[in-house]
C-alpha positions in Angstrom: 50.2 2.0 -116.5 49.2 -1.2 -114.8 52.2 -0.9 -112.5 51.1 2.5 -111.3 47.3 1.9 -111.1 45.9 -1.4 -109.9 42.5 -0.9 -111.5 44.0 -1.1 -115.0 43.0 -4.4 -116.7 43.7 -6.4 -119.8 40.7 -5.1 -121.7 41.9 -1.5 -121.2 45.4 -2.5 -122.2 44.3 -4.3 -125.4 42.0 -1.3 -126.3 44.9 1.2 -125.9 47.4 -1.0 -127.8 44.9 -1.6 -130.6 43.9 2.1 -130.9 47.6 3.1 -130.8 48.4 0.7 -133.6 45.6 1.8 -135.8 46.4 5.5 -135.3 50.2 5.0 -135.7 49.8 2.9 -138.9 47.1 5.3 -140.2 49.5 8.3 -139.7 52.3 6.4 -141.5 50.1 5.7 -144.5 48.8 9.3 -144.6 52.4 10.6 -144.3 53.3 8.6 -147.5 50.3 10.1 -149.3 50.8 13.6 -147.9 51.2 15.2 -151.3 47.6 14.3 -152.2 46.1 15.4 -148.8 44.6 18.6 -147.6 42.9 20.0 -144.5 42.8 17.9 -141.3 44.3 14.8 -142.8 47.3 16.8 -144.1 47.8 18.3 -140.6 47.6 14.8 -139.1 50.1 13.4 -141.6 52.7 16.2 -141.2 52.7 16.7 -137.4 56.2 16.2 -135.9 56.7 12.6 -134.9 57.7 13.5 -131.4 54.6 15.6 -130.9 52.5 12.8 -132.4 54.1 10.3 -129.9 53.1 12.5 -127.0 49.5 13.0 -128.2 49.2 9.2 -129.0 50.5 8.4 -125.5 48.0 10.7 -123.8 45.2 9.3 -126.0 46.2 5.7 -125.2 46.4 6.3 -121.5 43.0 8.0 -121.5 41.5 5.1 -123.5 43.1 2.6 -121.1 41.5 4.4 -118.1 38.1 4.7 -119.6 37.9 1.0 -120.8 39.4 -0.2 -117.5 36.8 1.7 -115.4 33.9 0.5 -117.6 34.9 -3.1 -117.4 35.4 -5.5 -114.5 38.2 -4.9 -112.0 41.2 -7.3 -112.2 41.6 -10.1 -109.7 43.3 -9.4 -106.4 46.4 -11.5 -107.2 47.8 -8.5 -109.1 48.3 -6.5 -106.0 52.0 -7.6 -105.6 52.6 -6.4 -109.2 51.7 -2.8 -108.6 53.4 0.0 -106.7 50.5 0.0 -104.3 51.4 -3.5 -103.2 55.1 -3.0 -103.3 55.5 -4.3 -99.7 54.3 -7.7 -101.0 56.7 -7.7 -103.9 59.1 -10.6 -104.0 62.8 -10.1 -103.7 65.1 -8.5 -101.2 65.3 -4.8 -100.5 68.6 -4.7 -102.4 67.0 -6.2 -105.5 64.2 -3.7 -105.4 66.7 -0.8 -105.0 68.6 -2.2 -108.1 65.4 -2.4 -110.1 64.5 1.1 -109.2 68.0 2.4 -110.1 67.9 0.5 -113.4 64.5 1.9 -114.2 65.7 5.4 -113.5 68.7 4.9 -115.8 66.4 3.7 -118.6 64.2 6.7 -118.0 67.1 9.1 -118.2 68.4 7.5 -121.4 65.0 7.9 -123.0 64.9 11.6 -122.0 68.4 12.2 -123.2 67.6 10.6 -126.6 64.5 12.6 -126.9 66.3 15.9 -126.2 69.2 15.0 -128.5 67.0 14.1 -131.4 64.4 16.9 -131.0 
């Protein structure tokens, strides 16, 4: 998210990672105890893991945005690290094209794995 939005900062990232960890581990613990649960906790524990991953991602991004907006903006030296400052990015045009192609390949592999295993 920090690559796409220069306003994202470390406090937002830590909050999103921490909340994701707590919710993920909480779901894992509840899934183990699913036989003893009922109601909302049972629903939370038995949701499909791919659906849970999407919901957790959306929640984490929303939390990152809220915390980043409510805290101080990052220093200007991060401009070259975001897509908004891509003209200032180090490396040649060929290196940037390779990085983009490699990123697209990784994205396609993730999508293919998701479709295959769903």
